[in-house]
C-alpha positions in Angstrom: 7.6 111.1 97.5 6.3 109.5 94.3 3.0 108.1 95.8 1.9 104.6 96.4 0.1 102.5 93.8 -1.3 99.6 95.8 -1.2 98.0 99.3 -1.7 94.5 100.6 -2.2 93.9 104.3 -1.4 90.5 105.9 -3.5 89.1 108.7 -0.6 89.8 111.1 -0.7 93.5 110.4 2.2 93.8 108.0 1.4 96.0 105.0 3.3 95.9 101.7 3.1 99.0 99.5 4.1 99.4 95.9 5.2 102.8 94.8 6.6 104.6 91.8 4.2 103.7 89.0 5.0 105.5 85.8 2.2 105.5 83.3 1.8 107.5 80.0 -0.2 110.6 80.6 0.1 110.5 84.4 2.4 113.1 86.1 5.4 111.4 87.7 6.9 113.2 90.7 10.2 111.3 90.4 10.5 110.2 86.7 14.1 109.1 87.0 13.6 107.1 90.2 12.8 103.4 90.0 9.8 101.8 91.7 9.9 100.7 95.3 8.3 98.3 97.7 7.7 99.4 101.3 6.8 97.5 104.5 4.7 99.0 107.3 4.0 97.2 110.6 0.5 98.4 111.5 0.9 96.9 115.0 3.4 99.6 115.9 2.2 102.7 117.9 3.6 105.0 115.2 3.8 102.9 112.0 6.3 104.1 109.4 7.1 102.9 105.9 10.5 101.2 105.5 11.9 100.6 102.0 12.6 97.0 101.3 15.9 96.1 99.6 15.6 94.4 96.3 17.9 91.5 95.5 21.0 92.0 93.4 20.6 90.9 89.8 17.1 92.4 89.6 16.7 95.1 86.9 15.8 97.9 89.3 16.2 100.6 86.7 13.1 99.4 84.9 11.1 98.4 88.0 7.6 99.9 87.5 5.3 98.2 90.0 1.6 98.2 89.3 -0.3 96.5 92.0 0.9 94.1 94.7 -0.4 90.9 96.2 0.8 88.3 98.7 0.5 84.5 98.9 0.5 82.8 102.3 1.5 79.1 102.3 
């Protein structure tokens, strides 16, 4: 609904998507909604984005994701 800002795709086909960036001068489709991170399994026949739950104690109200990257150990 509020558009994705960035995507990072792992070698195993899992994609992480950041969404909900609010930036001065840019129209926001959901100005009161905090940012979100979604997971998409690109190996599925009909991939769909699933919102990931963010841990308790995290300041979700001010979450404004700009970019995303992963680290594989």
